[in-house]
Structure formats: C-alpha cells, structure tokens
N, C-alpha and C positions, 0 to 999 in steps of 0.2 A: 503495502499499499504507499502511495507517495505521501510525503509531508502534508502538500495541500489538502488531499483528501482526508488525511488525518485531522488538521486541523479545521477542515469543514465540518466534519463527523462531530468533533469534541464542541466545535461550537453549537452544533444542532442540539448534542446530549445536554450543554448546558442552559441552552434557550428550553429543553422540554422541561427539565429539572425546575428551572424559575418560575415558570408557568404553574407547575405542579405546586411549588410552595406559595405561591401566590393566590390561586385559587383555591387550597385549603384552609389559608389562613382567612381569606374573605369568607369562605364558606361557614368556619367557626364563627367570625364575627356576628355574619348574618344570622346564625343560631340562636346566638345568646342573645343579641339584640332583640329578635323576633320573640323569644319565647319569654325573655324576662322584663319587657316594658314596650316593645312597640305593638303588639298585637297576640298577646300570651292566649291561650284555649280558657284561663280563669284571671278575672282580674286581681290584678296585684302580682302578677307573676306564676310560672306554671313550672312543675316538677318535670315539663320537656325539654326544660333547657339540660337536661344531664344527657342528651342525646348527643351531645358534642365529646362527650369523655371516649368515645372509640376514635373520634378524629384526632383530639387531643393526644391520644395512645399512640398514633403511627406518625405523628407531626416530627418528633427527633429522627427517626429512621427516614423519613421523606426528606428532612434537611440534609442527612448524610449522604443520599443519593443509593440507600440500599434496593438492589434491583428487587428481591424477594418482596420486599416491602410494598413496592411497587405494584407487583403481581395480586396479591392479597388485597390490597387496599383499592384495588379496580373493581373488584365483588361487592366491599365493604359499600362503596360510593352509590352502588346501585340504589342502594335503601333510602339514602338521603333524596336520590332523584325520584324515587316514587312516591316517597312520603310529598315532595314537593309539587308533582304533579297532581296527586291526590288533593292536595290543599290547594291547589288553584281554584277548585269550584268552591271555596268558603265564600261567606256571604261580604264578609269585610274587607274593603279596598285595600287597606293597608296588609293585611294577611295575604291576598293576592298578591301584592308587591313582592313581599317578601318570600313567598313560594315561588315565584318566578326569578328571584335572585338564586334562591337555593338549587332550582334547576339548570340555572346559567352555569353558576359556579361546579355543580357535579358534572355537567357536560364537559366544560373547559378541563377540569381535572383528567375525565376520562381520554381525552382527546391528545394532552401533554402526555399522560401515561402511555397511550398506545406508541407515540413519537418517542419517548424515551425508552420503550420495551424494543421497539424494532432498530434503534440505533446503537443500543447496548447488546444485542443477541450475540452468543456465541456462534461463530460458522464451523459448522462440521466438514466443510471441503477440504 
C-alpha cells in the first residue's frame, strides 16, 4: 500500500471516529435533556433518563477507537433509533423534536460506524 493511500485511509478512519464520538455525545445530551426537563414522560423529570447509561458505558471505548466496541454498539444504537421512531408520534411538539434528534444522531452514528469498520477491516488476501 502506498503512503498516499495509507494517509487517505487513516484520514477516513479518523473522520469516521470523530463523527461517531460527536453523534454519540450529542445523542447522550439530547436524551438527558429530553427526559430531564425538555419533555419528560412525567412532569418534573423521568426515570427514562437512565436510558443513557448504556451509551455512557460505551463512550470511553468509542473514544479509544476499539473496533469491537464499534461492532456491538451498532446493535445497541438501534434501540435508540427504534425508540425515537416510536416517539415521533407523540402529541407534544417538543417531544417529537427530541425524538427526531434521537433518530438523526443514531443514524449518523450508525453510518459513521459503517465507515469506520469498512476502513479498519483486516484483509485476508
């Protein structure tokens, strides 16, 4: 592999990692704000804020760029996507906006994960 190809590949890997980290941090922020004070299920806050704990658990490994964490977090993120899609049908406009953001950030994370894994796979040729 030439040096230019290796540098371009490394740049794509770093971009994908940064996109994963940014979307994950923003997803955590949206979920905490949503369930704490923006539009909680119950007035005064909701225990649903605890849904960010799995995201907080994977954040350190995502920051370190551990491929295995990216692989299993791709399945974890689908729960947040599904919840966001279901809560898009909520009556409250602010809750619908938060659900839309949750869907958006989970899709961004998933696409960035795919970019990261495609560029870091081991060739068996």
